[in-house]
C-alpha positions in Angstrom: 88.3 -8.6 -96.5 85.2 -10.6 -96.1 82.2 -9.6 -98.3 78.7 -10.5 -97.6 75.8 -10.0 -100.1 72.7 -8.1 -99.1 70.5 -11.3 -98.8 73.0 -12.8 -96.3 72.8 -9.6 -94.1 69.0 -9.7 -94.1 69.0 -13.4 -93.2 71.4 -12.8 -90.3 69.3 -9.9 -88.9 66.2 -12.1 -89.2 67.8 -14.9 -87.3 69.0 -12.5 -84.5 65.6 -10.9 -84.2 63.9 -14.4 -84.2 66.2 -16.2 -81.8 66.6 -13.5 -79.1 63.0 -13.3 -78.0 62.8 -17.1 -78.3 65.6 -17.4 -75.8 63.7 -15.0 -73.5 60.6 -17.0 -73.9 62.4 -20.3 -73.0 63.9 -18.6 -69.9 60.5 -17.3 -69.0 58.9 -20.7 -69.3 61.6 -22.1 -67.0 61.2 -19.4 -64.4 57.4 -19.7 -64.5 57.7 -23.5 -64.1 60.0 -23.2 -61.1 57.7 -20.6 -59.4 54.6 -22.6 -60.1 56.2 -25.8 -58.6 57.4 -23.9 -55.5 54.0 -22.4 -55.0 51.9 -25.5 -55.7 54.1 -28.1 -53.8 55.1 -25.7 -51.1 51.6 -24.8 -50.5 50.5 -28.4 -50.5 53.0 -29.5 -47.8 53.3 -26.3 -45.7 49.7 -26.0 -44.7 49.3 -25.9 -41.0 46.6 -28.4 -40.7 44.2 -29.9 -43.3 41.3 -29.7 -40.8 41.5 -25.9 -40.1 38.1 -25.3 -41.7 35.2 -27.4 -43.1 36.3 -26.7 -46.6 40.1 -26.5 -46.4 40.4 -30.0 -47.7 38.4 -29.3 -50.8 40.5 -26.1 -51.6 43.8 -27.9 -51.2 42.8 -31.0 -53.2 41.6 -28.9 -56.0 44.9 -27.0 -55.9 46.7 -30.3 -56.2 44.6 -31.5 -59.1 45.0 -28.1 -60.9 48.8 -28.4 -60.3 49.0 -31.7 -62.1 46.8 -30.5 -64.9 48.8 -27.4 -65.5 52.1 -29.3 -65.5 50.7 -31.7 -68.1 49.5 -28.8 -70.2 52.9 -27.1 -70.0 54.6 -30.4 -71.1 52.2 -30.7 -74.1 52.8 -27.1 -75.1 56.5 -27.5 -75.1 56.4 -30.7 -77.1 54.1 -29.0 -79.7 56.6 -26.1 -79.8 59.5 -28.5 -80.5 57.6 -30.0 -83.3 56.9 -26.6 -84.9 60.5 -25.6 -84.5 61.6 -28.8 -86.3 59.2 -28.0 -89.2 60.5 -24.4 -89.3 64.1 -25.7 -89.3 63.5 -27.9 -92.1 61.8 -25.2 -94.1 64.7 -22.7 -93.5 67.4 -25.3 -94.3 65.8 -25.9 -97.7 65.7 -22.2 -98.7 67.4 -19.3 -97.1 69.9 -21.2 -95.0 71.4 -22.6 -98.3 72.2 -19.0 -99.4 73.9 -18.3 -96.1 76.2 -21.2 -96.6 77.5 -19.6 -99.8 78.9 -16.6 -98.1 82.3 -16.4 -96.5 81.0 -15.2 -93.2 81.6 -16.9 -89.8 78.1 -17.9 -88.6 79.4 -20.5 -86.1 77.8 -18.4 -83.4 74.4 -19.4 -84.6 75.2 -23.1 -84.0 73.9 -22.8 -80.5 70.4 -22.6 -82.0 70.7 -26.4 -82.4 71.6 -26.5 -78.7 68.5 -24.5 -77.8 66.4 -27.1 -79.6 67.8 -29.8 -77.4 67.3 -27.7 -74.3 63.7 -27.1 -75.1 63.2 -30.9 -75.6 65.0 -31.5 -72.2 62.7 -29.0 -70.4 59.6 -30.5 -71.9 60.8 -34.0 -70.7 61.6 -32.6 -67.2 58.2 -31.0 -66.9 56.6 -34.2 -67.9 58.7 -36.1 -65.3 57.8 -33.5 -62.6 54.1 -33.9 -63.4 54.5 -37.7 -63.0 56.3 -37.3 -59.7 53.6 -34.9 -58.3 51.0 -37.4 -59.3 52.9 -40.2 -57.4 53.4 -38.0 -54.3 49.6 -37.2 -54.2 48.7 -40.9 -54.6 51.1 -41.8 -51.8 49.3 -39.2 -49.6 46.1 -41.1 -50.2 47.6 -44.3 -49.2 48.9 -42.7 -46.0 45.4 -41.7 -45.0 45.7 -37.9 -45.6 42.3 -36.3 -46.4 43.5 -34.2 -49.3 41.7 -36.5 -51.7 39.7 -35.7 -54.8 39.0 -39.4 -55.6 37.2 -39.9 -52.3 34.9 -36.9 -53.1 33.4 -39.0 -55.9 33.1 -42.2 -53.9 30.8 -41.0 -51.0 27.6 -43.0 -50.5 24.5 -41.6 -48.8 24.5 -42.9 -45.3 21.4 -44.9 -44.2 21.2 -43.6 -40.6 17.8 -43.7 -38.9 18.8 -40.7 -36.9 18.9 -38.7 -40.2 15.8 -39.8 -42.1 15.8 -36.8 -44.4 19.4 -37.2 -45.5 18.7 -39.1 -48.8 15.9 -36.8 -49.8 18.0 -33.8 -49.2 20.9 -35.2 -51.3 18.5 -35.9 -54.1 17.3 -32.3 -53.9 20.9 -31.1 -54.0 21.7 -33.1 -57.0 18.9 -31.4 -59.0 19.1 -27.9 -57.6 22.5 -27.1 -56.1 23.1 -24.5 -58.8 19.8 -22.7 -58.0 21.5 -20.5 -55.4 25.2 -19.3 -55.4 25.3 -19.8 -51.6 25.8 -23.5 -52.1 29.0 -22.9 -54.1 30.1 -20.4 -51.5 30.0 -23.2 -48.9 32.0 -25.5 -51.1 29.3 -27.5 -53.1 30.7 -28.4 -56.5 28.3 -31.0 -57.8 30.1 -34.1 -56.3 28.3 -36.4 -54.0 30.8 -35.8 -51.2 30.3 -32.0 -51.4 26.6 -32.5 -51.0 27.1 -34.7 -47.9 29.7 -32.3 -46.4 27.3 -29.4 -46.8 24.3 -31.3 -45.5 26.2 -32.5 -42.4 28.5 -29.6 -41.5 26.6 -26.5 -42.8 23.1 -27.8 -42.4 22.2 -30.8 -40.2 20.3 -33.3 -42.2 23.1 -35.9 -42.6 25.7 -37.4 -40.3 29.3 -36.1 -40.6 31.4 -38.3 -42.9 33.8 -40.5 -40.9 36.8 -39.4 -42.8 35.9 -35.8 -42.1 36.0 -36.6 -38.4 39.6 -37.7 -38.7 40.7 -34.2 -39.6 39.8 -33.0 -36.1 36.9 -30.9 -35.3 37.4 -27.2 -34.8 37.7 -26.3 -31.2 34.3 -25.5 -29.6 33.7 -21.8 -29.2 33.9 -20.7 -25.6 30.9 -18.8 -24.4 31.7 -15.1 -23.9 32.3 -14.0 -20.3 29.4 -12.7 -18.5 29.1 -8.9 -18.7 26.8 -7.0 -16.4 24.5 -4.3 -17.6 24.9 -0.9 -16.1 22.6 2.1 -16.7 23.6 4.2 -19.7 22.7 7.9 -19.5 24.6 9.4 -22.4 21.6 9.9 -24.7 23.8 11.6 -27.3 25.5 8.2 -28.0 22.1 6.6 -28.6 21.2 9.4 -31.1 24.4 8.7 -33.0 23.5 5.0 -33.2 20.1 5.9 -34.7 21.7 7.7 -37.5 20.0 10.1 -39.9 18.9 10.5 -43.5 15.2 9.7 -43.0 12.6 12.1 -41.6 11.2 9.1 -39.5 14.6 8.8 -37.8 14.8 12.5 -37.2 11.3 12.4 -35.6 12.4 9.6 -33.3 15.6 11.4 -32.2 13.6 14.5 -31.5 11.2 12.6 -29.3 14.1 10.9 -27.4 15.8 14.2 -26.9 12.6 15.9 -25.7 11.9 13.2 -23.1 15.6 12.7 -22.1 15.2 14.4 -18.7 12.3 12.2 -17.8 14.1 9.1 -19.0 17.0 9.9 -16.8 14.8 10.5 -13.8 13.1 7.2 -14.3 16.5 5.4 -14.6 17.6 6.7 -11.2 14.3 5.6 -9.6 14.6 2.1 -11.1 18.2 1.8 -10.1 17.3 2.6 -6.5 14.4 0.1 -6.6 16.7 -2.7 -7.9 19.0 -2.3 -5.0 22.1 -3.4 -6.9 20.5 -6.5 -8.4 22.7 -7.8 -11.2 21.5 -7.9 -14.8 23.1 -9.4 -17.8 24.1 -7.1 -20.6 22.6 -8.4 -23.8 23.6 -7.9 -27.4 20.4 -6.7 -29.2 19.8 -6.1 -32.9 17.0 -3.6 -33.7 15.8 -3.9 -37.3 13.1 -1.5 -38.2 11.8 -3.3 -41.3 9.0 -0.8 -42.3 11.6 1.9 -42.8 13.7 0.0 -45.3 13.7 0.9 -48.9 12.9 -2.7 -49.8 9.6 -2.6 -47.9 8.6 0.7 -49.5 9.1 3.0 -46.5 5.8 4.9 -47.0 6.2 6.4 -43.5 9.3 8.6 -43.9 8.0 10.9 -46.7 4.7 11.5 -44.8 6.2 12.5 -41.4 6.2 16.2 -42.4 2.8 15.9 -44.2 0.6 14.7 -41.4 1.2 11.0 -41.8 0.9 8.4 -38.9 3.5 8.7 -36.3 2.3 6.1 -33.7 4.8 3.3 -34.8 7.7 5.8 -34.7 6.6 6.9 -31.2 6.7 3.3 -30.0 10.1 2.5 -31.7 11.7 5.7 -30.2 10.6 4.6 -26.7 11.9 1.0 -27.3 15.3 2.3 -28.4 15.5 4.6 -25.4 14.5 2.0 -22.8 16.8 -0.7 -24.1 19.8 1.7 -24.3 19.2 3.2 -20.8 18.9 -0.3 -19.3 22.5 -0.8 -20.4 22.3 -3.2 -23.4 24.5 -3.1 -26.5 22.4 -2.1 -29.5 22.8 -2.5 -33.3 20.2 -0.4 -35.1 19.5 -1.1 -38.8 17.0 0.4 -41.3 18.4 -1.2 -44.4 18.5 -4.8 -45.8 22.1 -4.5 -46.6 22.9 -3.6 -42.9 20.8 -6.5 -41.7 22.5 -9.0 -43.9 25.9 -7.8 -42.7 25.0 -7.9 -39.0 23.5 -11.4 -39.3 26.3 -12.9 -41.5 24.1 -13.8 -44.5 26.1 -15.6 -47.2 26.0 -14.4 -50.8 23.1 -15.8 -52.8 19.3 -16.0 -52.6 18.8 -16.8 -49.0 18.5 -20.6 -49.0 21.6 -21.3 -46.9 22.2 -20.9 -43.2 24.2 -18.0 -41.7 28.0 -18.0 -42.0 28.4 -17.3 -38.3 26.7 -18.1 -35.0 24.1 -15.5 -34.4 25.9 -12.8 -32.3 22.7 -11.3 -30.8 20.7 -12.4 -27.7 17.6 -10.7 -28.9 16.3 -9.2 -32.2 13.5 -6.6 -32.1 11.8 -6.1 -35.5 8.5 -5.7 -37.1 6.5 -7.8 -39.6 8.4 -6.4 -42.6 11.8 -7.2 -40.9 10.5 -10.7 -39.9 9.8 -11.3 -43.6 13.2 -10.1 -44.6 14.9 -12.2 -42.0 13.1 -15.4 -43.1 13.9 -14.6 -46.7 17.7 -14.3 -46.1 18.5 -16.5 -43.1 17.6 -19.8 -44.6 17.4 -22.6 -42.0 19.0 -20.3 -39.4 15.7 -18.5 -39.1 14.0 -21.5 -37.7 16.9 -22.2 -35.4 17.0 -18.6 -33.9 13.4 -17.5 -34.2 13.0 -17.9 -30.4 15.2 -14.8 -30.1 12.9 -12.6 -32.1 10.5 -10.0 -30.6 8.0 -8.7 -33.1 6.7 -5.1 -32.6 3.1 -5.7 -33.8 0.8 -2.7 -33.8 -2.6 -4.6 -34.0 -1.6 -8.0 -32.5 -1.5 -11.6 -33.8 -3.9 -14.2 -32.4 -2.9 -17.8 -32.0 -5.3 -19.1 -34.5 -3.5 -17.0 -37.2 0.0 -17.7 -35.9 -0.1 -21.6 -36.0 0.6 -22.3 -39.7 -1.0 -25.7 -40.1 -4.0 -24.8 -38.0 -4.5 -21.4 -39.9 -4.2 -23.1 -43.3 -6.7 -25.9 -42.3 -9.3 -23.6 -40.7 -9.1 -20.6 -42.9 -7.1 -18.2 -40.7 -4.2 -17.9 -43.0 -3.3 -14.2 -43.9 -0.4 -12.4 -45.5 0.9 -11.5 -42.0 0.4 -14.6 -39.9 1.5 -18.3 -39.8 4.9 -17.7 -38.1 4.6 -20.5 -35.5 6.1 -18.2 -32.8 5.1 -18.2 -29.2 2.3 -15.7 -29.2 4.0 -13.7 -26.5 6.8 -12.9 -28.9 4.4 -10.4 -30.6 4.5 -7.2 -28.7 1.6 -4.7 -29.2 1.1 -1.0 -28.7 -2.0 -1.6 -26.7 -3.2 -4.7 -24.9 -5.5 -5.8 -27.9 -5.3 -9.5 -26.9 -3.6 -10.8 -23.7 -2.2 -13.6 -25.9 0.5 -11.2 -27.0 2.8 -9.2 -24.9 1.8 -5.6 -24.1 4.9 -3.4 -25.0 3.1 -0.1 -24.9 4.9 3.3 -25.2 5.7 6.3 -22.9 3.2 8.9 -22.0 4.6 12.0 -20.4 4.3 12.3 -16.6 3.6 15.8 -15.4 4.9 17.0 -12.1 2.8 19.0 -9.6 4.0 22.3 -10.9 3.0 21.5 -14.5 -0.3 20.1 -13.3 -1.1 23.3 -11.5 -0.1 25.4 -14.4 -2.3 23.4 -16.8 -5.2 23.6 -14.4 -4.9 27.4 -14.1 -4.5 27.9 -17.8 -7.2 25.6 -19.3 -9.6 27.1 -21.6 -13.0 25.6 -20.8 -14.4 26.2 -24.3 -11.5 24.9 -26.5 -11.4 21.7 -28.4 -8.7 20.1 -30.6 -9.6 17.7 -33.4 -7.6 14.5 -33.7 -6.7 14.4 -37.4 -3.7 15.9 -39.3 -4.8 14.8 -42.7 -7.6 16.6 -44.5 -9.3 13.4 -45.6 -10.2 12.7 -41.9 -12.4 15.8 -41.8 -14.4 15.0 -44.9 -18.1 14.5 -44.2 -17.9 15.7 -40.6 -19.6 19.1 -41.2 -22.7 18.2 -39.0 -20.5 17.2 -36.0 -18.4 20.2 -36.3 -21.4 22.5 -36.5 -22.8 21.1 -33.2 -19.4 21.3 -31.6 -18.9 24.9 -32.8 -22.0 25.9 -30.7 -20.2 25.1 -27.5 -16.4 25.3 -28.0 -13.8 27.0 -30.1 -12.4 24.4 -32.5 -8.7 24.0 -33.3 -7.1 21.8 -35.9 -3.5 20.8 -36.9 -4.2 19.8 -40.5 -1.3 19.7 -42.9 -1.3 22.0 -46.0 1.2 23.3 -48.4 -0.1 26.6 -49.9 -3.8 27.0 -49.2 -6.3 26.0 -46.5 -7.8 22.5 -47.1 -11.5 22.8 -48.2 -12.5 19.9 -45.9 -11.7 22.2 -42.9 -14.6 24.7 -42.2 -13.8 28.4 -41.9 -14.8 28.5 -38.3 -12.0 26.1 -37.4 -8.7 27.7 -36.3 -6.2 25.5 -38.2 -2.6 25.8 -36.9 -1.1 23.6 -39.7 1.2 20.7 -38.8 2.8 21.5 -35.5 6.1 20.2 -34.0 5.5 17.8 -31.2 6.3 20.1 -28.3 4.0 22.8 -29.7 1.2 20.2 -30.1 1.7 19.3 -26.5 1.3 23.0 -25.5 -1.9 23.2 -27.5 -3.3 20.1 -25.7 -2.5 21.7 -22.3 -4.8 24.6 -23.1 -7.7 22.6 -24.5 -10.4 20.9 -22.6 -11.7 18.5 -25.3 -9.8 16.2 -27.7 -12.2 14.9 -30.3 -11.6 11.9 -32.6 -13.6 11.3 -35.9 -13.0 7.5 -36.0 -9.6 7.4 -37.6 -6.7 6.9 -37.0 -7.2 3.7 -34.9 -5.6 3.2 -31.6 -2.8 5.9 -31.7 -0.9 7.3 -28.9 -2.3 10.9 -29.2 -5.5 10.3 -27.1 -3.4 9.1 -24.2 -1.1 12.1 -24.5 -4.2 14.4 -24.6 -5.6 12.7 -21.4 -2.1 13.1 -19.7 -2.3 16.8 -20.6 -5.7 17.2 -18.9 -8.1 16.8 -21.9 -11.2 14.8 -22.2 -11.2 12.4 -25.1 -14.5 12.1 -27.1 -14.6 9.4 -29.7 -16.9 7.5 -32.0 -18.6 4.2 -31.1 -18.8 1.8 -34.1 -22.0 -0.1 -34.8 -21.3 -2.7 -36.1 -17.8 -3.1 -34.7 -15.0 -3.0 -37.2 -13.1 -6.2 -38.0 -11.2 -8.0 -40.7 -14.5 -9.4 -41.8 -16.2 -6.1 -42.6 -13.6 -3.3 -42.8 -10.9 -2.8 -45.5 -8.4 -1.4 -43.0 -8.3 -4.6 -40.9 -8.6 -7.0 -43.8 -5.7 -9.4 -43.9 -4.5 -8.6 -40.4 -3.9 -11.7 -38.2 -6.7 -11.0 -35.8 -10.5 -11.4 -35.6 -10.7 -8.7 -32.9 -13.8 -6.5 -33.1 -12.9 -2.9 -32.7 -15.9 -1.2 -31.0 -14.5 2.3 -31.1 -11.7 4.4 -32.4 -9.7 3.6 -29.3 -10.9 0.5 -27.4 -8.1 0.7 -24.8 -9.2 4.2 -23.8 -12.8 3.1 -23.7 -12.2 -0.2 -21.7 -9.4 0.7 -19.4 -9.7 4.4 -18.8 -13.4 5.3 -19.4 -15.4 8.2 -18.0 -14.8 10.9 -16.9 -11.6 11.0 -19.1 -13.0 9.1 -22.1 -16.5 9.4 -23.6 -17.6 7.0 -26.3 -20.8 7.9 -28.2 -22.7 7.1 -31.4 -21.8 9.9 -33.9 -24.7 8.8 -36.0 -27.0 10.0 -33.3 -26.7 13.8 -33.2 -28.8 14.0 -30.0 -26.4 11.7 -28.2 -23.4 13.5 -29.5 -24.7 16.9 -28.4 -25.7 15.6 -25.0 -22.2 14.3 -24.5 -20.8 17.7 -25.4 -23.0 19.4 -22.8 -22.0 16.9 -20.1 -18.3 17.3 -20.9 -18.6 21.0 -20.6 -19.9 20.6 -17.0 -17.2 18.1 -16.0 -14.7 19.4 -13.5 -13.8 16.5 -11.2 -11.4 13.8 -12.8 -10.9 11.8 -9.6 -12.0 8.1 -9.5 -11.7 5.7 -6.6 -11.1 2.1 -7.3 -13.2 -0.4 -5.2 -11.1 -3.2 -3.7 -12.3 -6.7 -4.6 -13.9 -9.0 -2.0 -11.3 -11.5 -0.9 -13.5 -13.8 1.2 -13.6 -17.3 -0.1 -14.5 -20.9 0.6 -11.6 -23.3 0.4 -11.7 -26.5 -1.7 -9.4 -29.2 -0.5 -9.2 -31.1 -3.8 -7.2 -28.6 -5.9 -5.2 -25.3 -5.6 -8.4 -23.5 -6.7 -11.0 -22.2 -4.3 -14.6 -21.5 -5.0 -15.8 -18.0 -4.3 -19.0 -17.9 -2.2 -22.3 -17.3 -4.0 -20.3 -17.2 -7.3 -19.4 -19.3 -10.3 -15.7 -18.6 -10.5 -12.5 -20.0 -9.0 -9.5 -18.3 -7.5 -6.0 -19.6 -6.7 -5.5 -20.5 -3.0 -2.9 -18.2 -1.4 -1.2 -21.1 0.3 -1.1 -23.3 -2.8 2.1 -23.9 -4.6 2.7 -24.2 -8.4 5.0 -26.8 -10.0 5.2 -24.4 -13.1 7.2 -21.2 -12.6 5.1 -18.5 -14.2 4.7 -14.8 -14.5 2.4 -13.1 -13.5 2.1 -14.9 -10.1 -0.7 -17.5 -10.1 -2.3 -16.1 -6.9 -3.6 -13.3 -9.1 -5.7 -15.8 -11.2 -9.4 -16.1 -11.3 -11.2 -18.7 -13.5 -14.5 -17.7 -15.1 -16.8 -19.5 -17.5 -17.8 -17.3 -20.5 -21.2 -16.9 -21.9 -22.0 -18.8 -25.1 -20.4 -17.1 -28.1 -18.2 -14.8 -25.9 -14.4 -14.6 -26.0 -12.2 -14.9 -22.9 -11.0 -11.3 -23.5 -14.5 -10.0 -23.2 -15.5 -12.3 -20.3 -12.6 -11.1 -18.2 -13.2 -7.4 -19.1 -16.8 -7.8 -17.8 -15.5 -8.7 -14.4 -13.0 -5.9 -14.3 -10.1 -8.3 -15.1 -7.9 -9.1 -18.0 -7.4 -12.5 -19.6 -4.0 -14.0 -18.9 -2.9 -16.7 -21.4 0.0 -17.8 -19.2 -2.6 -19.4 -16.9 -4.3 -21.6 -19.5 -1.9 -24.5 -18.6 -3.2 -24.6 -15.1 -6.9 -24.8 -16.0 -6.6 -27.1 -19.0 -7.7 -30.1 -17.0 -11.0 -32.0 -16.4 -11.2 -31.3 -12.7 -11.6 -27.6 -13.2 -14.8 -28.2 -15.1 -15.9 -30.4 -12.2 -15.2 -27.6 -9.6 -17.3 -25.3 -11.6 -20.1 -27.8 -11.5 -20.0 -28.5 -15.2 -21.2 -31.9 -16.2 -19.0 -33.5 -18.8 -20.4 -36.7 -20.4 -17.1 -36.9 -22.4 -13.8 -35.0 -22.4 -11.6 -34.8 -25.5 -8.3 -33.2 -26.3 -8.2 -31.5 -29.7 -6.5 -28.7 -31.5 -8.8 -25.7 -31.4 -8.0 -22.1 -30.4 -11.3 -21.9 -28.4 -10.4 -24.8 -26.0 -10.7 -25.5 -23.1 -14.4 -25.1 -23.5 -17.7 -26.9 -23.0 -20.6 -27.5 -25.5 -23.3 -27.1 -22.9 -26.2 -28.5 -25.0 -24.5 -31.9 -25.4 -22.4 -31.9 -22.3 -19.1 -32.3 -24.2 -16.0 -30.8 -22.6 -12.8 -30.2 -24.7 -9.2 -29.6 -23.6 -6.5 -27.9 -25.6 -4.0 -30.3 -27.3 -1.6 -27.7 -28.9 0.1 -25.2 -26.5 0.5 -22.6 -29.3 -3.2 -22.4 -29.7 -4.0 -21.2 -26.1 -5.9 -18.0 -26.9 -7.9 -15.3 -25.1 -9.4 -14.2 -28.4 -12.1 -16.0 -30.4 -15.6 -17.2 -29.8 -18.3 -19.5 -31.2 -22.0 -19.8 -30.5 -21.5 -23.5 -29.7 -19.1 -23.1 -26.8 -18.7 -21.6 -23.3 -15.0 -21.1 -22.8 -13.0 -21.7 -19.7 -11.2 -18.4 -19.1 -8.1 -17.6 -17.0 -8.4 -14.0 -15.7 -6.3 -11.8 -13.4 -6.5 -8.5 -11.7 -4.3 -5.6 -12.8 -3.1 -2.2 -11.6 -5.1 0.7 -12.7 -3.3 2.5 -15.4 -0.9 -0.4 -16.0 -2.7 -3.4 -17.4 0.5 -5.4 -17.9 1.0 -5.8 -14.1 -1.2 -7.4 -11.4 -1.8 -5.5 -8.2 0.7 -7.5 -6.2 3.2 -8.3 -8.9 5.8 -5.8 -7.7 
C-alpha cells in the first residue's frame, strides 16, 4: 500500500489547482488569437472596395496597424509569461518539489507540465511569426499600389495649386486647432498632414483632392430626384398634426388655421381654377420657427394667454397654411435638436459642414433661426443661404444687410450683416420695398355677413387696441374725451382683480378667444389705438369687420435713433404712426391718424368719425398719355419730370413685376425713394434699379452731370445737384428704396399697385 505524507497531499492539490486554470488560460489565449486573426485579416481582405467612402481607407489602415500592434503585444506577453514560469519552476524545484520526490507516489502525470511550458514557448513564437507575416503582407499591399496605407498619411505635402490659394493657410489652421471641435475627428481628422488635406478637399473645398485618393474611385454622383408635381392638399387635419403641440403658441396657431379652414379651402378651389392645370413643382420645405425654441428664450408662448403679442404667430400660422395647401412637403421644427437632425449637423460645435446634401429646396425661418443655422451649419450656411427665406417683422434695409458696408459706415447691428439678397427678407407689412412683402390673411366677409354686420353695428361703441394693462397707463384724458361720445370696451388681461390702469367706465371683457374678439369688432364702430403695439394685424382685422381705426401720429417719428423699441433693428425707417401701412395705403375714411397730444384735434376726429357712414372710395385712373423718346425704352410724360417704360419696348432682363409698370421719379433733396413714390401714389420697386442705374437716364430727366462715378452707397443712383455730380451704384446688394441724405436727390424706380394689394401692380395678373 502506498503511503503519502500530508505535505505531499497538499502539494499535489496545489499543483492541480494551479495547473488546471493555467491550461484553460493557454487554450483561451490560443482561441482569442485565432479569432483575432480571422477578424483582422478577414476584414482586411474581404472589404468590398476601399473607396466606398471618403474615410474607409483610414478606418481600414488603422485596423491593420492595430492588428500588428496587438499581435506584437500578445507575443511579448507570452514571452514574459514563459520567463515567469521558468522562475517559478526553479523556485518550486528547490523547495517543495524535493519533498514530493521523497514519497512513493506516481506523479508521472504531472510531467506534461514540462510539455505545457514548451507549448507556451511555441505559441509565443508562432504569434511573433504571424505578426511578422502580417507586416509583410501589408508592406506588399503598399508596393502593389493599394491605398490602405498609413505611411502615406504622414508623407502628404501641401499642394501649391493657384486654383486653391487658401489651402496652405487652412492646413496651418488645422495643425493648430483641429482639436478645437470634435466634428473634425468625426470626419476623420487625426492630426496627420494627410488627414488635414483629405478633410479640406473632400469635406470642405479649400484644397485639391489628393491624386492617390482619386485612384480609389469617386463615389457615384447622386442622381437628381425625379420631378414631383404639386397638387392642392386640403386635409387640414394632417397639417395640424405636423405642427405638433406642447406650446401655447402652437395651440394658438392651430386654432387660427382651424377657424379659417373653410376660407382656405374656398381660396384653393378658386386658385386651382385660375391656374387652369398649370404644372407646379412640389418642393421640400423646412420651416424652423426660431423664436419659439427654448434656446432663444421663447418669451412668446408663456404670454399667449396673458395678453402678449400675437402678430408673429398670426403670420406664421398663415404661412404654414398656404405652403401646405399649395401642395408642398413640410417639415416643421421649433427646437434646435430637431433643426440639427433635419439638416444633418455633425456632432461638435458647428465648425464643420453638414454630413449630407441639404434635402430642402427652401427654408423658412426668422432671425433667431437664422442665427442658429449659421452657428451649426459651418461652411454649409454660406453654400445654401440662397435657399433661406427670413420672416422679418420690421424689415432689413440693404445698408444694414451688406456686412462690409454696414461695418464701414456704422450700420452694423445685432440683427443685420447677413449678405443675403434683400428680397429674401419677408415682412408682415410693406415697410421697405427692398424686402418681399409676405403679409398675412385678413378674413373676407361674404355678402350675408356684411349685411349682418351693417344691421347690427352699434354706432356708439368703441374697442380699445391693447390687451396689456401697461398700454392704458397715462391715457386717462383720451379715455375721458372718448367716453363722452361712445361706450368703451376693453379686452385687458387680468387674473384676479381688475387692472387699476383701466377706468371704471370701461367695460373690460378680459382676454377673449379669437372668435369672440372678432364678434366684438363686428359690433363696434371704432377701434382705437394708443400708440402700441406697432404694426400688428388687429387694425386690419377691425377694418375688415367694419370698424374705423383711430391711431396716434408720432411727432417726431419713431426710429432706431430716438426710440428704444426700434434700437438695434436693421432699419432706419421713420415710423410716423402706430400703423403706417394703414395710414399710407388705406387712409380715410377707414383710418384716421391724429395728434393725441392735441386734445382738440383728437375730439374733432371723434366727432367726425361718429358722423361717418359712407365707406366707399373710387380710385382715379392715371393719365396714360405720353411723349415717346426714341433714344431709350423710357418715355417722358408731358409737362412732367418723370419717365415711364414704353409699352412696345422690350427688356433684356427677365424681371417681376413687369417693367411696363415702372415710373422713374427724381426725389427731393433729403428724401427717400420710398417716400418719393408714395407721394405720387406709387410704391418703390427695387427690382427696377438695374434698369435706371445708367447715365442716360439722368440725361433724359434733363439732369446735368459734370461727372459720373460708380461707388458703393445705398443711396445711389443719385445726383448732388449743387455740384452737378452724378453717382451710379456699384454693388447690387446695396440697391435700396430706403435712406436719404440732405446732399442728394435720388433716382427712384416706382410702380403702380392694386388697391388693397400693394405687392401686385395693376396689370400683373
